[in-house]
C-alpha positions in Angstrom: 53.1 4.2 12.4 49.6 3.8 11.0 47.7 7.1 10.4 44.0 7.0 11.3 41.7 8.2 8.6 39.4 11.1 9.6 37.0 10.3 6.9 33.7 9.0 8.2 32.5 6.0 6.2 28.9 5.1 5.5 27.5 2.5 7.8 26.0 -0.6 6.2 22.4 -0.2 5.1 19.8 -2.0 7.0 16.7 -3.7 5.8 13.3 -3.8 7.6 14.6 -7.0 9.2 12.7 -9.3 11.5 12.0 -6.6 14.1 9.6 -4.4 12.1 6.7 -6.4 13.4 7.7 -5.9 17.0 7.3 -2.2 16.6 4.6 -1.9 14.0 2.3 -5.0 14.2 3.0 -6.5 17.6 -0.4 -8.2 18.0 0.1 -10.0 14.7 3.1 -11.9 16.2 1.5 -12.6 19.6 2.6 -9.5 21.6 -0.9 -8.8 22.8 0.1 -6.3 25.4 0.5 -3.6 22.8 -2.2 -1.2 21.4 -4.9 -2.8 23.5 -5.3 -5.8 21.3 -5.5 -4.0 18.0 -2.5 -2.9 16.0 -2.4 0.7 14.6 -3.8 0.7 11.1 -5.8 -2.5 11.5 -9.1 -0.7 11.3 -9.7 1.9 8.5 -13.2 3.0 9.3 -15.8 3.1 12.0 -19.4 1.9 11.8 -21.6 4.4 10.1 -19.0 5.8 7.7 -20.6 6.3 4.3 -19.3 4.6 1.2 -19.0 1.2 -0.6 -17.4 -1.4 1.6 -14.8 -3.4 -0.2 -12.1 -6.1 0.6 -8.7 -5.8 -0.9 -6.5 -8.9 -0.6 -3.3 -10.1 -2.2 0.1 -11.5 -1.8 3.7 -10.1 -2.0 6.0 -12.3 -4.2 9.7 -12.1 -4.6 11.7 -12.4 -7.8 11.2 -16.2 -8.1 7.6 -16.2 -7.2 7.9 -17.2 -3.6 5.5 -15.5 -1.1 7.2 -12.9 1.1 6.1 -14.1 4.6 7.9 -11.4 6.7 6.8 -8.3 4.9 4.6 -5.4 6.0 2.1 -3.6 3.8 0.6 -0.1 4.3 -2.1 1.6 2.3 -3.3 5.2 2.0 -6.4 6.4 0.2 -9.2 9.0 -0.1 -12.7 8.4 1.1 -15.7 7.8 -1.1 -15.9 11.5 -2.0 -12.2 11.6 -3.0 -11.2 13.5 0.2 -8.0 12.6 2.2 -7.9 12.5 5.9 -5.2 15.2 5.9 -5.0 18.9 6.8 -3.1 19.4 3.5 -6.3 18.5 1.6 -7.9 21.9 1.6 -11.0 20.8 -0.4 -12.7 19.7 2.8 -12.6 17.1 5.6 -12.9 13.4 4.8 -15.7 11.3 6.4 -15.6 11.3 10.2 -14.4 8.0 11.4 -12.4 7.2 8.3 -8.6 7.1 8.8 -7.6 6.5 5.1 -4.6 4.5 6.4 -4.1 0.8 7.0 -1.2 -1.5 8.0 -0.8 -5.2 8.0 2.0 -7.8 8.3 1.9 -10.4 5.5 0.8 -13.8 6.8 3.8 -15.8 8.1 2.5 -18.9 6.4 1.1 -17.6 3.1 2.4 -14.1 2.5 -1.2 -12.9 2.1 -2.6 -9.6 3.3 -6.2 -8.4 3.4 -7.8 -5.0 4.1 -11.4 -4.0 4.7 -12.0 -0.5 3.5 -14.1 2.0 1.6 -13.8 2.3 -2.2 -12.2 5.7 -2.9 -13.5 8.4 -5.1 -11.7 10.4 -7.8 -9.0 12.8 -6.7 -7.4 15.8 -8.4 -4.0 15.6 -10.0 -1.5 18.5 -9.8 -2.5 19.8 -13.2 -6.2 19.8 -12.3 -7.2 16.6 -14.1 -9.0 14.0 -12.1 -7.3 10.7 -11.1 -9.1 7.4 -11.3 -9.9 5.9 -7.9 -6.8 4.3 -6.5 -5.2 3.0 -3.3 -1.5 3.7 -2.6 0.6 0.8 -1.3 3.9 0.9 0.6 5.8 -2.4 1.1 8.8 -3.3 3.3 10.4 -6.6 4.0 13.7 -8.2 4.8 16.0 -7.5 1.9 14.1 -4.3 0.9 16.4 -1.4 1.9 13.9 1.3 1.0 10.1 1.0 1.2 8.5 0.4 -2.2 5.6 2.6 -3.4 2.9 1.5 -5.8 -0.8 2.0 -6.6 -3.8 -0.2 -7.1 -6.5 0.7 -9.6 -9.9 -0.9 -9.9 -10.9 -3.1 -12.9 -14.4 -1.8 -12.9 -13.2 1.8 -13.6 -11.9 1.1 -17.2 -12.9 4.5 -18.7 -11.5 6.5 -15.8 -8.3 4.4 -15.8 -7.8 5.2 -19.5 -7.9 8.9 -18.7 -5.9 8.7 -15.5 -2.9 11.2 -15.7 -0.5 8.8 -13.9 -1.3 5.7 -15.8 -1.0 7.6 -19.1 2.6 8.6 -18.2 3.8 5.0 -18.0 6.3 4.5 -20.8 5.4 0.8 -21.4 1.6 0.5 -21.6 1.8 -3.3 -21.3 2.9 -2.8 -17.6 -0.3 -0.8 -16.7 -1.9 -4.2 -16.0 0.4 -4.7 -13.0 -1.4 -1.8 -11.3 -5.0 -3.1 -12.0 -6.6 -5.3 -9.4 -8.7 -8.3 -10.4 -12.3 -8.7 -9.3 -12.8 -11.8 -7.1 -16.5 -11.1 -6.6 -18.8 -8.1 -5.9 -16.8 -5.6 -3.7 -13.9 -8.0 -3.4 -10.6 -7.3 -5.2 -7.3 -9.0 -5.5 -4.0 -7.2 -5.9 -0.8 -9.3 -6.0 2.5 -7.4 -5.7 5.6 -8.8 -7.5 8.9 -7.3 -6.3 11.0 -8.6 -9.3 11.0 -10.8 -12.3 8.2 -11.6 -14.7 5.2 -9.4 -14.2 7.1 -7.1 -11.9 4.8 -4.5 -10.4 5.3 -0.9 -11.4 6.9 1.1 -8.4 7.0 4.8 -8.1 9.9 7.0 -7.0 8.1 9.3 -4.5 
């Protein structure tokens, strides 16, 4: 007679799958009934919010350089004064009308994403040193079991980038460039994210 094991086995891990867009970016896939025509995270700031307006665009690539067309990208950042829209930031309140958070699905044809936001200011590190302006990215897609965290720094902040306490901790200095955006034009930056392979983006365990 077979004896049933009382050990509970781990269920198979699940990726973001094709359903992440239904719950997170429904309008992007044609489900216009949700969120009154605008997905959560689509708009980062209201009119009248102070700060330098910028555009951040890019593409998510897989290990062989193919655009990831079913991914989702979220960003978090401080406002132009370096203040976060969070009660945990006890230095003060960020600009009224600035969410500091955005979300987009990658384009189903090209894998591209694009955010209109405010260029962030410097923020303090845990040891009191100041961090160069940066935007945090979180990426999920089919085949990605755990969301990937990375940062985008600005190419026109070279001196601050050299002194940044996070960038200075990277063991291989040659990989710092994977975290630096390129400048397309005034106030327009490009930040491509490579999940694997040559030029793989640095990801953080947070």
